[in-house]
N, C-alpha and C positions, 0 to 999 in steps of 0.2 A: 127151839129146835129148828134147824134149817136143813133143807134138802135141795140140792141141785140135781135135777133129773134129766136124763137124756134118753130119748127113744132110740133104740139100737136094733140092728139086724144081727149083731154078734158083739160080744165083749169078753175080755178075760183080764185077769190080774195075776201077776207073777211076783213071787218073793224069792230071792236068792236062787234064781234060775228055775224055780218050780212053779207051775201053774197051780194056784190054790183056789181059784174060782173061775167059772166059765159059763156063759149062757149063749143061747141063740137069740131069737127075737124076744125083746122085752125092754126093761128099763135098767139103766145104770143109775144107782142112787148114791150120790156123795152126801154123807150125813154128818152134819155138824151138831154137836150137843153143847148147849149153852149152860152157864153156871146155875140158872134157875130151872132147867128142864128136869122132868121126872117121868114117872110111869104114865101119867095122864097124857102128856105130850106124845110119848111113844105110841100109845094106843090110838090117839087121834090121827097122827100122821100115817100109821100103818093102815088104818081104815080108809083114809082119803086116797092114799096111793094105790091101794088094791082096786079101788073102784074108779079112779081118775080116767076119764075118757080122752086118751091121747093117741089112740090107734085108729087108722082109717077104717070106715065101714064100707059097704058096697057102693055108696054114693060119693065116696072120696072125702067125706067130712069126718072129723075126729069124733067118733061116737062109740068106740070100743075100749074096754079096759083090759088090764092084765088078766083079770078073772074071766072076762068074755073070751079071750084068746087062749087061755091056759099058758100064757107066757111067763117067763121067769124074771127075776131081778138079781142084779149083782150089786150088793150093798158094801160100800167102802167108807170107813170112818174118815172124816175130813175136817179136823179141827180148824183148818185155815179158812173155812167159811165164816169164822168169827174174827178174822183178821181186820183190824181197824187201821186204816191208812190215812186218816184225816190229819194226823200230825206227824211230821218227820218223814223219813224215807225207809224206816223199818216198821213192818206191821206189828201192832200190839195184839196179843191174844188174851187179854185179861177177861174178856167176856166169855171165853170158852170154859167149859167144865174142866176140872182137874182130871188127869188121865184115869184114875181109878173109877171115879163117878161116870165119866164119859164112856168107858168100856162097859160098865154095867148097863147104862141106858141104851147104848148101841146094841148090845146083845138082846136086851128086852125088846127093842124095836124089831129086830130081826125075828124073834120068836112070835111077836104079835103079827107080823107080816105073814109068816108061815101059817099061823093059826087061822088066817083068813083064806087060806088055800093057795097062796103064792109060793112057787118054788124059789127059794132064796139061796144064792151062792154068796160067799163072803170073801172080803179081803182079810188080811191079818192085822188086827188092831195094833197100832204102834210101830208097825214095820215099815221100812222103805219099800214101796210097791211101784211096779210098772203096770199101768193100766192101758190096754188097747181096746178100742171100740170103733164101730162103724155107726155113726150117728145118722139115722134115717130122717129125712125131711129137709133140713135138719130141724129137730124139735128138741129144745132145751128150755126148761122151766125152773124157776126158783120158787120154792114153797117155804113158808115160815108159819109155824104153829106156836 
């Protein structure tokens, strides 16, 4: 399971002209589900992201988490995180989970994240989405479980 996270002051996702998810301060989580991923990876990643200290404390160091701030997360399924561009000019996505499995694990991850006390907004699985965000820092990290 791969997650590209960005610390934001605001973010939203639009599908067919409709805002389907929106947060203020928090994290945008672009989530890729691999063919070998399951419930255990979803739990581990939700636990890590809920407590990951990427927000500034009083001394300016990153020592606060989503839970510390009561901040939210905008979670968007992103199978292209498994794109392999080592050969040729077109990415191969063979390492990504099939859509049915990926959607199940994506939803499971979002529920696990919520169970830890994080307010979660979602994109729409499988839809063409427009994501807008204001990256603070900028802080962008890649996590792999």
